[in-house]
N, C-alpha and C positions, 0 to 999 in steps of 0.2 A: 656569801652574803648569807645568816639566816634571816626566817622572820622578823625575829628580837632585834635586830642589829639594824635590818633597811627601816626602821620605822623611829630611830634614835631621831631625837630632836622633833619629835611631830607630832607631840602628846596634843595641843587644840585642835592638831587634825584630826585627831582621832577621835578625840572627843565627840566633836559635831558628826563623825560618820555614824559614830557608835548610837550618837541620840538620833540620826534620822534612820535607823533600820528598828527603833522601838518601835512600839505598838501604838502609840499615843505619839507618837513625829507629827507634826505639823507640816513637813518636808518630806513629801513624797516622793521626788526628786532630785536628786542632787549627782550634780556633774563636779568630778573631779580632772580640774585640767592642768598641767605643769611641763615643763619642756622634760626632755629627754633623761631619763637616772634621775627625777626627781623623787621615785618612789611612790609614783601611781597607785601600782601593781599590787605593791605588797599593802598600800593601805585598806582596800581593796579587799585583798585577802583577809586582814586582818578582821572587815566589818563584814564577811560573810561567814567567817569563822566564827564571829560575835551571836550573829543569827541563825544559824544551826545551832549551837551550844543552845540557844534560846527553842528548839524545838522547829524552828519557819522552815519551811522549804527554798532552798535555795538553787534558784536556774542560773547557768552562765553561757557566756558567748563571750569570744575575742577576737576582732578585728585582724586581718591580714592581708598582704599588700596582693599576694595573687588571688583571693577569693574574693577583692572588693570588684571581681569581674564578673560572679556567680550571682545572678539573681537569688534575694532571700534567703544568700549562706548562713549568714551568721543568725536567723529566724531558725531556718533548721536545724543548726546547732544548740541553742538556748532552748527550741521544746523538743527534743529529742526524747531527752528523760519521761516526757508528760505525754508522748504521742497516745497511749491508751485513754487518758479524759479525752483527747478531742473527739473520740467516738460521742458522746454526752452532749457534744453543741447540736444547736439547729442544724434543722439538713441543710439549709442554705449557707452558714456559716459552718458547719462542717465541711463542703465540697468545699467552699472558700479557699478554706485553708491548708485542706489537703491537695487541690490544685494548686495553690503558690511553692509548697513544699515537695513539687514532683509525683503525689503518689495521685494525682487525679488525670484525665482526661487534657489537660491543659487545653482549653476551646477557646475560641476566639471569635470575640474578646474576651480574656479573661477576667475573673472578678476582681471590683475596683477597688482602690485603697481602702474606704470606708467600710467595704462588708469585712475585708479581712479584718482591719483595725479593730472593728465591734469583735468580730472571731476570737483575737489573741486577749479583746482584752475580757473577753467573758471567760475564758479560759482560765487566765491567770487570776481574776478575781475568786473564782470558783476555788481556785487552788490552797486559799487562804482564811484563814478568819480573823475574826477581831484582836486573838492573843496572841494568833500567831502569825502574821501577815508572811506571803511569799517575796525573795527578796530577787530580784531580776538586777544579774551585774553585767554590763557589759565594760568589755575594756579596749583598747586601742582602737575605738570608735571612729577615729580617722581612718581606719583602715576598710572596716565592713561598707560593706554595697549599702548603694542609694535606696532600693526596695525597703531592704531591712531595716534602715535608719525612717523611712517614712512612717512605715506600721507603726515600730515603737515609738518616735514623734506624735503621732494620732493617740498612742496609749498614755504617752507621758500626760499628756494633755488633760485627763479624764479619771485622775487617779486621786480625785479628793471624795474623800473617805470611802478608796476601798483600801482591801489587806494586802496591797502590794506597796512594794517598795522599790523604787530604779536606783542604780546607782552606775555611773559612767564612769568611764576612766576615758582622757584625752588627750593629744598632746597641745601645748598652747600655741597661740598664733595659729591656729588655722581654725576652719570655716566648716562648722559640723550642720549639715541641712537639718533645718526644723527647730534645733535645741537652743539657738545662739542667746536669743533675747528671752525666752522665759523661763529658763531652767534656770534656778539656781546654781552658783559654781564655787566650789572650793579649790581656791590658787594653789598651787603648793610653789612656795620661791624657793632660794636656795635657803642651806642651813646656814643658824650665824655661827660664829668665830668658837664658841664652846659647845655646839653639837656638833661640831663638824669636828672637834680632837676627840670628842668621845665618843665618834663613831671608830675614829684614826685606829683609838687607843684599844678597842674592842679587836681588832688584828691581832693573836696569838705571835705573829711576830712583826710587831709593830715597830714602821720606824720610825726615828724619834733625830733630834738634831734638826743639821741644816737640812736635811731629806723629810724629814717628817713638813718641815716650814715649808719646806719647796711645792709636796706636797699639797698640802691645804692652799697655797698661793696660787695654782694651777687651776687645782680641783673648782675652786670659787663656791662652793659649797655644796656641788653636786655630787649625792651620794655614791652613785656609780664611780664617778670619775675618780673620791676618795679612795674607794674598794678596790677600784681595777687599778691603777696607779701605783697604789701600797705593792697588790698582789707580784705588779711586774718589778717592781723596788725590790721585792724580797725572795721573788721567786729563783730556785736552783739555774745554776750557769746565767744569774741574769745579768753576769760581768758589769759592766759599766753603769748598770742600776738603771734610771729611768730616760727615755732620750729626748733629747733638746727637745724645747718648749716650741722652736718655732712660729711660722704663722698663723698652721693648720689651727681652723674651730675648733672646739674640745669635742665634738662628733667624730669629727674627723680622725681625731689622735684614736679615741678609744680603741675605732674600728682599725686601726694602724696595731694598736696595741693587740687583739684579739687575732689578727693575721699571722701577726709573730708568733702567736702558739701553736699555729699549723706545722712552722715547722719540727722537723723530727719526726712528725704522726705518722704510723705505718701505711701504705697507700690502700689494705682496706677499711681503715678508719678516714681516710680523707675521704675515701669512696662514700662512705654513709655518711658523710657529714654533708655530703657535696650533692646527695641526693635530700636528705635534711631540709639544705637547704632552698632546693629546686622545685620541693614538693610546697614547703612556707604555709601550711594550713593549720591553723588554729583549731581545728575540726579530728579529734583522735579517733572516730570512727571514720574518716579518710585515710588517716595516717597509717592503720594498723594493718590495712589489709594493702598497700601498699609496696610490699614486697621490703621494707626496711627490718634490721636488723630488732628483734624487741630488746628492752631494756633488760637489763642483766645479760645482755651477750656481749665476748669479751672484747667486741671490736672495739663498745662505745668505752670503756674502762680510761683510756690514754686522755681523751677527750673530756673526760669527766674531771680526771688530777687536775689536766690544764685551765678548768673552770668554764670551758663552754658550753656544757650540756648539763642536764640534772635529768635522774628519773622520776617520772612522773604518776606511777603506774604501772600501766605496762609498755607506756611509750615514753618515747625521749624527748624533750624538748631544750631548745637553744632558753641559755641564760639570759637572755637579752635579744630582742631584734636585732641590734649593734652586732651582735655574735654572728647570726644569720646570713647578714647585709656582709662583714668579714670575709666569710666562709665563701661566697657565692662570687665576689668582688674576686678574691683569690685565684678564683678556677680561671682556667684557658679559656676562651669564648666555644674551642671544638668539644672540651671536656663539659662545660655548660650544656648545650648543646648533646651530648652524648645525652647524660643526666637525664635532662627532659625529654629525649626518643626513648629511653629506659622505662620511664616514668608513665608516659604513655601505651606503654604497651603491657603496664600494669593495671593500666586504670580502663580497659575495653567495657566495663560496665557502667562507666561513671564519664558518656559520651564528652558533655561541656568541658569536664578538669580535661578532660583526652585531647580535645580539639585545641586549648588551650597550650598545651604540651607541647602539642604536634606543630605548633606556631611557634613558641621558642627555640624548638630546634632545629629551624626553618634557616639555613646559612641565606637566599635569596623569595624572589618569586617563588611561590608553589600554588596552581591551580587549585589543586584537590583540596589541600589544607585550608587554603581560600574560601570556597565550598565548606568546607566542617565549619566553618567562624559565622557562614552566613545562617547555618543551620540551627547553630547554637543559638543565635540573634533571633532566630524566629520563634526555638521554644522561650526563650526570655519575656519579647513580648507579650508570647499568650500566656505569660504566667505576670504579667505587670512589671517586670523589669525592665524599663526602661533606657537607664541607666547602663545595665549590661549589656542590652541588644545595641546600644552606640558603641560601647566602647568593643564589640565583638565586629561590626561591623567595620571599626576606622581600622582595626587589624587584619582584619578582611583587602579590604581595600591594599593596604600597605603590600600584600603579598600577592591579589592580582595582578598577573602577569601585562594582560592589557590595559593601559591607560585610560579608554572607554568604559572598561567594566570597574575600574577601582573610582574612574568619579560618578559611575552610578552610585557603587557602594557605599563612596562618601553622602552623596544626598542624601540615601538613607538611614545611615549614621543621623545628619542633621535633623531630618525624620523623627527619630527614637530621642535625641536627644532633645527635642523640643519639651517634652513629657518632663524633663529634670526639672524643669525653670533655668537652668542654665546657661543665659541669654550669650557667656562671651564664647564659651566652650560651642555653641549652636553654629556660632556665628565663626569661629574657626574650621569647623568640621566645609562650611560653606565656603570658605576661601581656598580651603585646598582642595574642593571638587571645584571650581573656580582654576584653578591651576594645572588641573589635567585634561580637560573637555571645554571644546567651544560650540559643544550641541546645544542648541535654543530651547530646547524642552529640559532637560537636565538643569540647563543653569534658572530658568523662571523657573522652573519645580524649587529648584534652592533657594533664591529670594522668597517665596511663599513661605518655604519651611522659616527662616528666618523671621519673618515678618510676623507670622501666627503667634512666635513665641513673645516678641518684643512688643505688643500692644498691651502684655500683659505687664510689661514694667513701667517706673514713672519716669523714664526717661523719654517726657513726650514732644520736646521739640527737636530734637535729634532722631526719634524716632520715624518722627511723622515726615521729618525732610527725607530719612534712606527710604520710606514706603513711596514717597509721590515721585523721586526721583526714578525707583526701578519700576513704578507701575510706567513711566515717560517712557522707559527703554524700553519697554516691550510692549505697547500698544499696538505696534503694528505687525511685529511677529507673533503674537501670544496676546492674545486681547482678553481670553478668559483667564488666565493668570497677572494681567495686569488688572482686570477687575478683581479679582481678587485682593490683589496690594492696594489698591482703591478702597474697596471695603476695610483692609485693617487701615488704611489711614483713617476712613472716618471714624473709626471706634478711638481713634487718639483723637479726633477733633472734638468728640464728642466727652473723653477726658477730660482734656486739658480746656476747653473750651473756647480758643483763639479761634478770631474770626478771619483771619487771614488764612488759616486752615480751611475753612469753609469754602474762601474764594478758588485754594486753591483745587481741593476737590472737584468743585462743581466743573472746573475748567479739565480738569481731567476726564470727568465723566461724558464731556459734551466730544470729545475724539475717540468715544467705546462704544459698542455695538450697546442698544438695549432692548432687542428683540432675540426670540427663539431660546436657546440657552440660556444667553446672557441676560434676561429680564428681570429673574429674581433678585442678581443680584445686583443690577443695576440700581432698581429699583429702592432695594435694603438700602446700600450706599447713602442714595439722595435721601432716606427719612434720616439717617442717624446725623448725615452734617447738615442735615435742616429741616425741620420735620413738620414747620406750618407753612413754608410761602408756597407751594406746591400742595397742601396738603389732602385737598378733595380729591385729588387725581391719584396719587399714592395710596389714599384709603381704598378706592374704585381697582387697587390692583390685588388688595388682601386675599378675597375669595378666593381668585384664583389661583394663587399662591399656596394658599391652605389646599385648596383639592390637590395641585401638585404634589405637594409634600406629604400629603396621607399617600396620595397614588404609591409613590416612591419609596413610602415605609423606612424614610428616612429620619430617624430622631432631631436632628441635628439641624435638618432643611425646617421643621415644625418650631424647632427652637427658635432659628429665625426669623420666622415668620410669624412669633409671638413678640420676639426683640422688637418689631418693624410695627406691631400695631399698639403693643404700650409708648412707644414711643410719640406717636400717631392720637393719644388719647383714645383708642381704643381695645381699654382694661379688658372687658368681659369678652372678646376673641382673641386677647392676650392671652387668658388665663386659659381658655379652653386647648390652645396650641399647647400651653407649657402641659396641661396636664394630661392630653393623649402623646408626647415626646417625655415625659419623664416617667410613665407609665411605664415604659420601655426602659428596663434594666440598664440596657446600653449607652442612654442618653447622659449617664451616668458617667462622664470622662476623668481622663486622670489628672485633667488639667480647668480648671476655672476656664468657662469657656468668655470670649470676648465682649462684652458687654452684658456679661452672665448674671450681674446684680439686678440686671430690669426684670429677673422670674420672680426675685424675691419681691421685687417694687410692687408688680404686678398683684403676687398675692395681698401685699399689704393694701394693696389700695379696695383690691377686692372683699376686704376684711376675714380673709381667710390667713388670722396672724401666724398659728401656731404654723401652718406650711412656710410660710415669709421665714419664721425663724429657722426650719429644716433646713431651708436653703442655705439661711446663712450659717447655720452649723458646715453644714458637707462645704462651702467655700472655703471657709476659717481654715477647716480643717484641710483641706487640699492645698488651699493657700500657701499656709504655713508649714508645711511639709513640703513643698517647691520653691521655699521662700520667697515666697510673690508677695511684697508688702502692698504693693498697689492692690491687687484681688482683697487679700485680707483687711484693706481701707473702705475699698467697698463695701463689701459685707459687712463689716461695722459700722458701716453708717447707718445700712438701714437695719440691723438689729438696735441698735441703738434708736432708732426712733419707735418700731416697735415696743420696746423698754417704755419709752418715756409715754408712747400713747394709757399701756397698761398699768402707768402708774410708778414701776420701777425705777426711783428718776435718780438714785446713784448709784446703779447697773447701766441705766443711758448714757449718764455724762461718763463715767469710765470707758462705754465705749466708744464714746465717741470722740474723745482725749484720744482715747489711742490710734482710732481714724485719723486724726488732725497728727499727730504727730509719727506717720508714716509715710505723708505725702509733703512737698511742698506746695504750699495753696496756691500760690502763684500759679504752678505747673499744672495741678490738677485740681482746677477751679470745681471739677463734679463733686468729688471726694467731699473739697471745701464747705460747698455749701450743700449737702445733705446733712454732715456734720453739724453745722450752725444750726439748723432746722430743728435739727433732735435734742441739744442744744435746746434751742429755744423751747419745745415742746416739753419737754422737762421744766425747766421754769417755771412755764406755765402751768403745768400739773401741782408745782409748787406751791401757785399763788406769788410765784416773784415775778411780779410783767414788766418791770421796768428793766430786770437781767433778760425775761424773754425776749422784751424789745430789742436790747443790745445786741444781742444774737442774733435775732431776724434781720435786723439793720444792713449787717454786715454780708446778707445776701443779695443784697443791692449795693451799687457802685458810690459815691462821694454823691455825683450827680441823679442817682435813681434808675438808672439802666443795671439790667439785669445783667450779676454778675458771672451766669450762666443759662443761654439761652432754652434751656430745659429744664436744669434743674430748679431751678429760681422761681418760676412762675406760681407753683404749689404754692408756697410760702407767702403769697399776697394777702390772703383774707386770716393766717395767721398774726402776720405784722400787723395788718387793722387792729383787731383785737386787743393786742399788747399797746398798740398806739392808744387807743381811746381810753386805756384803764391806767394808764402813764401820763395826758397831757400830752400825746405826739402829734395830735392828728393831721394836724395840714404837712407836716412833714410826708407821715406814710398818703394820705392825699392823693401828694403831689405824684409818689412812687407809683400808685395806684393808677390813677389818669395815665401815666405814662406806659403804662402796659393796656389800655382800654381797649384794643382791638384780638379780644381773645379768638384765638383762632381755631378752637374748637369748642362743642359746648360741655364741659367741662372745668374750662379757664373761662368762659363764658359764665360757667354759676359761681366761681370761686372769686371775679373781680365785681357781678353784682352783690353777693353778699359782703364784699371788703368795700363799695360804697354805702352798704345799705347800716353799718357799723361805722364809716365816718359820716355819716348825713348829719344833720341835724335832724333831732328828734320827727318832726314832722311832716320831712322827708323821705326817711328811711322804708317806710313799706313798700311801696315798688320794688325798689332794689334788693327787699327780701324776699318778693314773693316772685321777680325774676329770676333769682338764683333758685326756687324753688319749680320753677313752672316747666322746667321740661324734666318728663320722667324721667331721661337719660340720665339722669345725676342721679336715683338709686342706684346706678353701679356705681358709686364711690359711696357707702354706705356712714362710713364716719365723716367726712364731708358735709356730706348730705343730712345728719342729724343733727351736725354743727347747725347748720343752718335754719332746721327747724327749732333747735333750743334759743338760736339769735329771734327768730320770728318771735316766739312763744316770750321771752322774756320782757318783748317791746311790748307785741300783747299787753302782757300783764302790766305794765308799767302806764300804758295808758287804758287802764282798768276797763279793757275788755277782756276779762277772766276767762268768762264763756268759751270763745274763740281759739286765747290760748293753749287750750287743755288738749285739745287735737292734737294738733302739731307737740305739743311738750312730753304727749305720753308715748308717740311715736317716738322722738329723740332718745325718752330714756329709755323704754324696750334694746333699740339696736344700738345704746352704748352698752346695756347691760349684758346683752348675747354678743357684743363684741368682747367684753374685758374691760372697756375704755371707764377703768374705776374712777378716775380724778374727773372725770366728766360727766359719769352718771350720777357722781357722790353732788357737782353742782345742777343736773336735773332734778335731785331729789329734793334737795331742797329747793328750788325753784317751784316743784311741784304740790312740795305742800303750801309756800304761799301762794300757789293758784289750788289748795281747797282740795287737792288729789290726794288720795293714797296710794302713799309711794312704798307701803311697807316691805314685807317680806325677807325673811331672815338669810335666805339662800345666797342671795348675791354678797350680806355683808358676808356670808361664810367663805364663800369664794375668794373676795377679795384678799382672803387673810394670808392664800397660795401665794409660793411667788410664780412668777409668769411659768419656767419649767413645771410646776408641781401641777398648775392648773392643766397644763397641755399633758401631762400625766394624767391625770386626773378624767379627761375627757376620752383620751385614748382605752383608759381601763375601762370605765361603765361602758365602751364600744363594744367589749369583748374581748379585747386585746389580751395576751399572755403578758407576761414581766418580759419575756425572751422576746416577743415581736416586737413591744414597745422600744427596747431596747436596740432592738437593729433600725427600726423608725428614727429613734434619735439619737443613734449612737452614741450608747450607754451602754452600761455593765447590766446584765436583769438584778444584780445585786442593790445600782443605784435606784433602781426603777422601785425596788422592794421597798427599799427607805424611804424614798419619796411620800408614796404610801402610808408606810407608817406613820411617818410625821405629818401625813396631811388629815386623817380620816378623824383624829378628834376635833380636827379645826371645824369640820364639816359637821360633825356631830354624828358618824355612822360608826361602825363597828365590823363591816365585814365592806367584800369588793361588790357583792349583788345589789345594794341600796347606792352607789356611784349614781346609779339610771335617774334614780327617783328625786336624786337631789338635783341633777343636772335639769331634767324634767320639770322640776320646780322653779327654775332660774328663766326669768322673762329672755 
């Protein structure tokens, strides 16, 4: 079937694809989805030709089943033509990209997804321009390795405004990690009757009459089926023509048709076809050195005439993946193993591919090949290829002669699979390990690995029960593992907010050690499950835990201390721990941490909103790549809150609704509460106080209890402020009084502020003063400024204008510094009413910028280059430059050097 014939009946689809590759396209990413044989590859080829004809650069990669187990193999294939351009990347990005492509030292731990993603984004961005964008074509994406898909998913989410277009071809009905929800899809259905007949009539030997109608009926509008069924009927020596339809699915029938064409081929041709099928590589640079005859060799001619292969430059390719499958399955097991042995001998310079071919050549257990695969897994893991590592370890386990060794490899495979986000796969590997051993150390380790990922999913109720049961099982024999399981169960308790889970955690902890090496985990689990009942004792633990974590130089321990401090409303200590942990690059793991949202919340509460958004961007990118919707929802809720505080209310609402759409609010009470609070803040920023109250009221139950034992309380003062402005004072007062026993200085200040807002005017002052009395309240600058503004407003309305000016000035300066523009405007209006000069144009200029533009401007004013800013914010240098270009006129500057003065003039 020639290229023109392959797209018969696809005019509308071609139009959309051509539009997608145009420079002015508003659709930088498009996925072409369809069943096998519907013409995805042909359409992608036409789009690639169109882009190339317009002068654009085209980069291509294709997935193959065997290479799905080779980390970054698709990325390797895609970027090979532009290896020289990698040298122009910033040093860290260049080193990271060379590392994952096998050209670096493969240090442990390897470069993270975000750094590699930014490197690829920067590279692609630099290859195109506005008139000739670079086109990336990824075909058969369902067979691409997970590491490459994660990187390209990251890139796909950041192509707005970039001179890059991404087209993806994938089978329908499958799961393509990172690309499901956010990527527009063009779905290829069957051809209609008219188009099917047109395609059939393109054959020079087109069947007619009843045969033609039967082909149309059996093909069901599938272009490949139409063509190949017709070829079979009219081929020389076809005899009785089409085989009976029978019960086989169309895919199996086509595979049978291709297999039938192998009959009569010479032994040399059959062997060459089997080697090509066993190689199964979409990468020509791998195929050509593998000892296969080149295109044009006489051995391929019979296969070409039979419609099995085609020449593509110097190489030979199967006409369709089904042909490859037919050739491979038609061979005897012994012949297949011999082919793999031959390929292993030819690929001595490719140790990972060689190991997989050796494994395919094994008739049974083989310790040496198992060890080769374990080494392959180690190389993959050092380069961030966790899925590839898990696959290699799983196969190594199958080949290990001893059951205990097999179990060990399966547990290691489950540990690697954790980083893919595929909980079902992890559980499958753990179950396989349990079937092979009774070793308590291995079994407990397996349970911990499964629990590590399970906490990041939204299945809170069953996951909690599973973790708690496993903890109870191992409490006596493996108390350390049991504590790890309880700690994970406590995280689930936080996410769900279910009180019965608190009681179960506390009961389990009573039977587990809390001293020596177990003290940190025991205290952490108590804090997560119930931070306020025994707050003083838990706070007293923090200094020792921080010292131990710093002495061990383990960023994950520092992060845990920071999370515990944040839960206890010791936010300054939390931020210090996070700063120390995140200053070490290896702290950015391949997955979000359980309760990783605490990092962003702590930065938000301390007034470091840009850093909070940076953390959110990281969790969003990694969570989306791993398909962890709950982690994405957690980050989206924090991001929505920052956006609302900055006054970008439309974006805040979109983020909050995204968070709510990813979870069941009855299962994930924490996310629901945080998202509702963000929506309430956005409404407050817009002056829609009744709407704000409606959202914030849902942070508490019908009878006024907190929906979540930790997340609900910070909304008390905001609820009170909205209630006063929409006539719901009595209802809000009942809720505030129910929470009157504030367990931390921060909560006591919030409750005092809420009481002041809700009190009769003559009774309000003591409450406002109490909200500001403890100097520790200044550690939460936005909340402190709100209380100052409330007090100043009350004082002015009581005609105590001179007293109002001090707190009013302090509040305005804080709001300006934070970038809380709606609150700054309110404070500015109050200041004018109090006779203060609230002038200065710089704040107004900054207010015109988007939150991301403000973030970029601050970093540029600090002396960072576009490349450095892009690396920090996970953007390309081109996007950073574009934001600065649009920001300069709004700020009234013409040069980067003037930015520092603009910010210095901003209070």
